[in-house]
C-alpha positions as CSV (number, residue, x, y, z in Angstrom):
1,M,0.0,0.0,0.0
2,G,1.4,3.4,-1.0
3,T,1.9,6.4,1.2
4,T,-1.1,8.7,1.2
5,F,-1.3,12.4,1.8
6,G,-3.0,11.6,5.1
7,D,-0.1,9.5,6.1
8,V,2.4,12.3,5.3
9,W,0.2,14.9,7.1
10,S,-0.1,12.6,10.2
11,E,3.7,12.1,10.2
12,V,4.3,15.9,10.0
13,L,2.0,16.6,12.9
14,T,3.5,13.8,15.1
15,V,5.0,15.0,18.3
16,Q,8.5,13.7,18.8
17,P,10.5,13.8,22.1
18,A,13.6,15.9,22.3
19,P,16.9,14.0,22.0
20,E,19.2,13.5,25.0
21,Q,20.9,16.6,26.3
22,W,24.3,15.5,25.1
23,I,23.0,15.4,21.5
24,I,21.7,18.9,21.8
25,I,25.0,20.1,23.2
26,A,27.0,18.2,20.5
27,A,24.8,19.8,17.8
28,A,25.5,23.2,19.3
29,V,29.3,22.6,19.2
30,L,29.2,21.4,15.6
31,A,27.1,24.4,14.6
32,L,29.4,26.8,16.3
33,A,32.4,25.2,14.6
34,A,30.6,25.6,11.2
35,V,30.3,29.3,11.9
36,L,33.8,29.9,13.3
37,L,35.9,27.7,10.9
38,G,36.6,29.0,7.4
39,P,36.1,26.0,5.1
40,P,32.7,24.9,6.5
41,W,31.6,28.5,6.8
42,R,32.2,29.2,3.2
43,V,29.7,26.4,2.3
44,A,27.2,26.8,5.1
45,R,27.0,30.6,4.6
46,N,24.8,29.9,1.6
47,V,22.1,28.9,4.0
48,V,22.6,32.2,5.9
49,T,22.2,34.0,2.6
50,I,18.9,32.2,1.9
51,A,17.6,33.2,5.3
52,H,18.9,36.8,4.8
53,E,17.2,37.3,1.4
54,G,14.1,35.4,2.6
55,G,13.8,38.0,5.4
56,H,14.0,40.8,3.0
57,A,11.4,39.2,0.8
58,L,8.9,38.4,3.5
59,V,9.0,41.8,5.1
60,A,8.7,43.4,1.6
61,L,5.5,41.5,1.1
62,L,4.1,42.2,4.6
63,S,4.8,45.9,4.1
64,G,2.8,46.0,0.9
65,R,5.7,46.0,-1.6
66,Q,5.7,44.0,-4.8
67,L,8.4,41.4,-4.8
68,T,10.0,41.0,-8.2
69,G,12.8,38.6,-7.6
70,I,15.6,37.1,-5.6
71,R,19.2,36.3,-6.7
72,L,21.7,34.2,-4.8
73,H,25.3,34.3,-5.8
74,S,28.3,31.9,-5.5
75,D,30.2,34.4,-3.3
76,T,27.3,34.0,-0.8
77,S,26.0,37.5,-1.5
78,G,22.4,38.0,-2.6
79,V,19.9,40.6,-3.9
80,T,16.2,40.9,-3.3
81,V,14.3,43.3,-5.5
82,S,10.9,44.8,-4.7
83,R,8.8,47.6,-6.1
84,G,7.1,50.3,-4.1
85,K,7.6,53.5,-2.3
86,P,11.4,54.1,-2.2
87,T,11.3,55.6,1.3
88,G,9.2,55.2,4.4
89,I,8.7,52.6,7.1
90,G,8.0,49.8,4.7
91,M,11.3,50.2,2.9
92,I,13.2,50.7,6.2
93,L,11.8,47.5,7.6
94,T,12.5,45.6,4.4
95,V,16.2,46.6,4.3
96,F,16.6,46.1,8.1
97,A,15.2,42.5,8.0
98,G,18.0,40.8,6.2
99,Y,20.8,40.8,8.8
100,V,18.5,39.9,11.7
101,S,16.5,37.1,9.9
102,P,18.9,34.1,10.4
103,S,19.0,34.5,14.2
104,L,15.2,35.2,14.4
105,V,14.5,32.2,12.2
106,G,16.6,30.2,14.5
107,L,14.6,31.4,17.5
108,L,11.4,30.5,15.9
109,A,12.8,27.1,15.2
110,I,13.6,26.7,18.9
111,L,10.0,27.4,19.8
112,M,8.9,24.6,17.5
113,L,11.6,22.3,19.0
114,M,10.4,23.1,22.5
115,S,6.9,21.9,21.5
116,D,8.5,18.7,20.1
117,R,7.4,19.5,16.5
118,I,10.6,18.3,14.9
119,T,9.2,16.8,11.7
120,A,6.9,19.8,11.3
121,L,9.9,22.1,11.5
122,L,11.7,20.2,8.8
123,W,8.7,20.2,6.5
124,L,8.0,23.9,7.2
125,S,11.6,24.6,6.1
126,I,10.9,22.7,2.8
127,L,7.7,24.7,2.2
128,V,9.5,28.0,2.8
129,L,12.3,27.0,0.4
130,A,9.7,26.0,-2.2
131,A,8.0,29.4,-1.9
132,M,11.4,31.1,-2.3
133,L,12.2,29.0,-5.4
134,L,9.3,30.6,-7.2
135,M,11.0,34.0,-6.9
136,I,14.6,33.0,-7.7
137,R,15.9,34.6,-10.9
138,N,19.3,33.0,-11.4
139,V,20.8,29.6,-11.9
140,Y,23.0,29.5,-8.8
141,G,20.1,30.6,-6.7
142,V,18.0,27.7,-8.0
143,V,20.8,25.2,-7.3
144,S,21.3,26.7,-3.8
145,I,17.6,26.5,-2.9
146,V,17.1,23.0,-4.4
147,G,20.2,21.6,-2.9
148,T,19.3,22.9,0.6
149,G,15.7,21.6,0.2
150,A,17.0,18.2,-1.0
151,V,19.1,17.8,2.1
152,V,16.3,18.7,4.5
153,F,13.8,16.5,2.6
154,G,16.2,13.6,2.6
155,V,16.7,13.8,6.3
156,S,12.9,14.2,7.0
157,W,11.8,11.4,4.6
158,F,14.6,8.7,4.8
159,T,16.1,8.9,8.3
160,P,14.8,7.7,11.6
161,A,13.3,10.0,14.2
162,A,16.6,10.2,16.2
163,V,18.5,11.4,13.2
164,Q,15.8,13.9,12.3
165,A,16.0,15.3,15.8
166,A,19.8,15.7,15.8
167,F,19.7,17.3,12.4
168,A,16.9,19.7,13.4
169,Y,18.8,20.9,16.4
170,L,22.0,21.2,14.4
171,F,20.1,23.3,11.8
172,T,18.5,25.4,14.5
173,W,21.8,26.1,16.3
174,F,23.5,27.0,13.1
175,L,20.9,29.6,12.2
176,L,21.0,31.0,15.7
177,F,24.8,31.4,15.8
178,A,25.2,32.2,12.1
179,G,23.4,35.6,12.4
180,V,26.2,37.2,14.3
181,R,29.3,36.6,12.1
182,P,27.9,38.3,8.9
183,V,27.4,41.5,10.9
184,F,31.1,41.7,11.7
185,E,31.9,40.8,8.2
186,L,29.7,43.6,7.0
187,Q,31.5,46.2,9.1
188,S,34.9,44.8,8.0
189,Q,33.9,45.1,4.4
190,R,32.6,48.7,5.0
191,M,35.9,49.6,6.4
192,R,38.0,48.0,3.6
193,Q,35.8,48.9,0.7
194,P,32.9,51.2,1.5
195,S,29.8,50.6,-0.6
196,P,26.6,52.6,-0.7
197,H,24.6,49.4,-1.5
198,S,25.1,47.6,1.9
199,D,22.1,47.3,4.0
200,A,23.6,49.5,6.7
201,D,24.4,52.3,4.3
202,Q,20.9,52.0,2.6
203,L,19.4,52.4,6.1
204,A,21.7,55.4,6.7
205,R,20.2,57.1,3.6
206,L,16.7,56.2,4.5
207,T,16.9,57.3,8.2
208,G,19.7,59.8,8.4
209,M,21.4,57.8,11.1
210,P,25.0,56.6,10.5
211,G,25.5,53.2,8.8
212,T,27.8,52.1,11.7
213,L,25.0,52.6,14.1
214,W,22.8,50.2,12.1
215,V,25.7,47.7,12.2
216,V,25.7,48.0,16.0
217,V,21.9,47.5,16.0
218,F,22.2,44.4,13.9
219,A,24.8,43.0,16.2
220,L,22.9,43.8,19.4
221,V,19.7,42.2,18.1
222,N,21.5,39.0,17.0
223,I,23.6,38.7,20.1
224,A,20.5,39.1,22.3
225,V,18.5,36.6,20.2
226,T,21.4,34.1,20.4
227,A,21.7,34.5,24.1
228,L,17.9,33.9,24.5
229,G,18.1,30.9,22.3
230,V,21.0,29.4,24.3
231,W,19.0,30.0,27.5
232,L,15.9,28.4,26.1
233,L,17.6,25.2,24.8
234,L,20.1,24.6,27.6
235,L,19.1,26.4,30.7
236,S,15.3,26.7,30.9
């Protein structure tokens, strides 16, 4: 007998117990290593770019702007293009969303893990990636989205519950930690090679407040979210 939609839906909604504490801690260590070490970071940073541009896209839609496309590049940069009023709160929020999105997505994932919705978290990630795929406008972006989605799908469909749980915690820890490093990379790049197109400098033009101040805001938000996430997963 084949698998029906009802079977899949039931599986997604199934509550799964959290793994043992040592697995959660080991996942945190591996995720932190992926952020701090150069070789894994160069690969894993593509996931951060997806979350970053996804944040821009979601807030653009929520603020009433027309989303026209997303491009992801092999140097882990990205561009999200939307149409609408070039100034105002909607544009400010759209630009601001990028650098805080990975950590905030990680925090939302923690809330799902705390309610033992591990499979639901993995499938929600797949649905979000599928929605983003519709707006991708370059080949590398398609490869990046499809590749990430394939990994998540493979884990959620072909592996036992224990492996799914370990992967979900690793994925969540990574997003939580990975929001901080790009902020410092942004400031380093601004100091080496100033660009009017960075999110911080766009916010400076939109608000009249210095770009460096916006970098500090990005850092404070992400560090605070990361601290909260660590407390929720390990200390609460």
